[in-house]
N, C-alpha and C positions, 0 to 999 in steps of 0.2 A: 461936484457934489459936496454937500456939507458933511461934517464929521458925524452928525446924528444919523444921516442917511446911510453912511458907510457902516456905522456901528449896527444899525438895524439889519442891513444886508448880511453882515457877518454873523449876527445872531441867528438869522433865518437859515443861513448855510449850515451852521453848526447843528441847528435843530433837525434840518433835513438829513444831515449825515447821521445823527444819532438815531433817527427814526429808521433810516435805511439799514443801518447796522443791526438794530434790534429786530428788523423784519427778516434778516437773513438767518437761515438755519442750515446746518450741515449735519447729516446723519451718516454714520459709518455703515459699511457693508453688513455687519452683523447686528445692526440696530434698526429700529423703526420708531418714527415719531408719531404719537397719537395726538391729534389736534382737537382741542376743545375751543369752540367759538361761543362766547357768552355762556359757558357752562355746558354746552351740548357737544357731544362727540360728532365730528364731521368726517372722520376717517383717519387712516394711518398712512403716513408718507415716508418715503425713503427707499433705498439709500441715496445719498447724493445731496445736492444743493436745491433748496426751495425757499419760498417766502411765506411769511405769515403776516397777518394784520396786527401791528403792535397794539397793546392794551386790550384789544378785543379777543385775540387768539392767545391760547396758551398751549405749549407743547410738552408732552411727557415722553421721555425716551424709554424704550423697552429693549432689553438685551435678548437676542434670540440664540445666543450661544448655549451649549449644553452645560448645565450646572452640576457640580458634584456635591451631594449632601451627605455628610458623614453622620449616620444615625448613632448616637452615643450608646454605650453599653447599658443594658438593663437586666435586672434580675427578674427572670420569668419562670413560672412553674409550669412544667409540661403536663400533658394529659395524664401521664403515669406518676405524677406527684414528685418529680425531680426538679430541683431548683438549679437553673443554669443561668449563666451570664452571657448575653448575646449582644453583639454589635453588628451593624450592617452599613452598606453604602448604597445610595440611590442616585441615578443619573436621569435628569429631566431637562426639558427645554420648552420655551414658549412657542406655540404654534399659532396663537391668535392674540396679537398684542392688545387689541381693543378689550377683549374679555379679561385678559390678565390685568388690565388697568382698571376696568369698571367693576368687574364681578367680585373682586377681592381687594382688600386694602394692601396686603403684602403677600404676594404669591410665594415668595421664597420661604417666609416663616410658616405660612399655611401648609405648604407641601412638606416641610420638615416635621410639623406636628402630626400630620396625617400619616407619614411614614413611621413615626415612633409608635403611635397607637395601633396601627395595623400590624407592625412587627410583634407587639405583645399579644395581639389577638390570634394571629396565625400560629405563632410558636406555642401558645397555650393550648391550641387544639391538636397539636402533634405529639406523638410519643418520642421518647429519647432516641430510640433506634431509628425512627423515621427522620429525625432531625440530623442524625449523624450520617445516615446512608443516603436518604433521598433529598439531598440538599438542592439539586436542580429543580425538583418539583416544588419545593417550598419557595424558591426564588421566583419561579413563574407565577405561583399563587400570589405572592406579595406584589409583583409587578402589575398583575391584572387588577387587583383590588385597589391599589393606590392610583393607578391610571384612571379607573372608573370614577374615583372620588375627585380627582383633580381635573377631569375633562371639562366640567362646566367653567373652570377658570381659564381655559385656553392653554393648559399645561399638559404636555405629553411626557409620561414617565416611560423611558426606553429600557431601563435595566435596574434591577434591585438584586444585590448580592449580599448574602450572609457571610461576613468576613471571619468571625471567630466565635467559637462556642467554648466557654470555660465551664468545666465540670467541678463539683466539690471534690476535695482530696479523697474522702472516703469512697466516692463513686469511682474515681480513677483507679484506686487500689483494687476495688472489686472487679472492675473491667479488666485490669491486668491479670488478676487471678483467673478470671473466666477465659482470657486468651491463652494462658498457660495450660489450663485444663483442656481446652479445645485442641491445642497442639498435641498434648499427651494422648488424647483420645484418638486423633488421627494417626499418630505414630503406632499405637497399639493395633488399630484396625489394619494398617498397612503391614505390620509385622505378622498378624494373624493370617492375612491373605497370602503373604509370602510362604508361611509355614504350610498352609493348605495346598498351594501350588506345588511346593517341594514334595509334600507327602504324595500327591497324585502322581508326580513325575517318578518318584522312587518306586511307587507301587507298580506303575507301568513298566519300569525297567526290571523289577523283580520278576514280573510275569514273563517278560520276554526272555530273561536269562533261564528261567525254569523250563521254558519250551525249547531252548537251544542249549544243550549241555556243552557243546563245543565253545559257545560264547562264554559260558561260565568258566571253563578252563582257561580261555584266553584272558579273561579278567583276572583270574588268580595269578597267572603268570605275569601279567602286567603289574599287579600289586607287589609280587615278590621282587620284580626288577626295580621298582621304585624303592623298596626297602633295602635292597642290596646296595643301592647307590648312596645310602645314608651311612655315615661313619659313626655308628652307635654299636654298643656292646649287646644290645638286646635285639633279637631277631624273632619275629612272629611269623608263624606259618599258618595262614588262613586255610581252613578246611570247609568244604561245602556243607551246608546244613543237612543234606540228604546223607552224606557220608557219616556225619556224627550221629544221626538218628539210627542208621544201620548198625554202627559200632555199638551204640548203647543197647540196641535190641539183642545183638549177639552176646554181649556181656551178661545181660539179664537172663538170656536163655541158658548160658553156661552155668551161672550161679544156681539156677533152678534145678538143673540136672544133678549138680554135685550135692545139693541139699536132699534130693530124692534118694541118691545112692547111700548117703549117710543114714538116712531113715531106715533103709532096708537092712543095713549091716548091724543095726542096734539089736542086742538080744531081747527076746520077748520074755 
């Protein structure tokens, strides 16, 4: 063979090798390749090895892994006119690679913008107490709204979580005072209930002691025994209330008799 023929064969082999290499496509397990043939979508292929027609076909890789989108902090006014600073995080993944490629130019940017606007809308419709207490319900509402909006793009939003809620300093101080006042109220209520229960128990004990004089005497003796065991110089002898009343009545009766006798002895 002449040198010209060999050179031509060499060029042909190189061109065939280039075409063969450009026709080979390898897609990973978590990816899909959307094939465009002369501008029209013919399907999504992968994972693994496959071939396309060079020049005529074009492939766009789409990642099917779950993306984590950090929604930046935003100043939002709640329904009860409290300004809060809220940030959140959204988890989503592509379930239809063809729609994610054809229906929207950039599904990552689009989903991020939808998440931000939905966060402002949902938080603005909630009260501050609802935002602080019913966090799970707000998260479910955010997830449903964002998922409905991104569904035409072939994107599935699996989870949305409100991460942090920053309150103004004045509001934090007011809430701290409210918490202290609430604890004081509970303490007073518990103390009042304890006093009520103690009064009821003492009243019941007093009735039982009045009905059983022997029990009253035993209680007096027990009290005197406790006092005797204490090393103090002051000793108190408790007397039953009935005894004191009888003693008072006797003293009052004696004073009345003496006053009457003095009145009779006075000269007229």
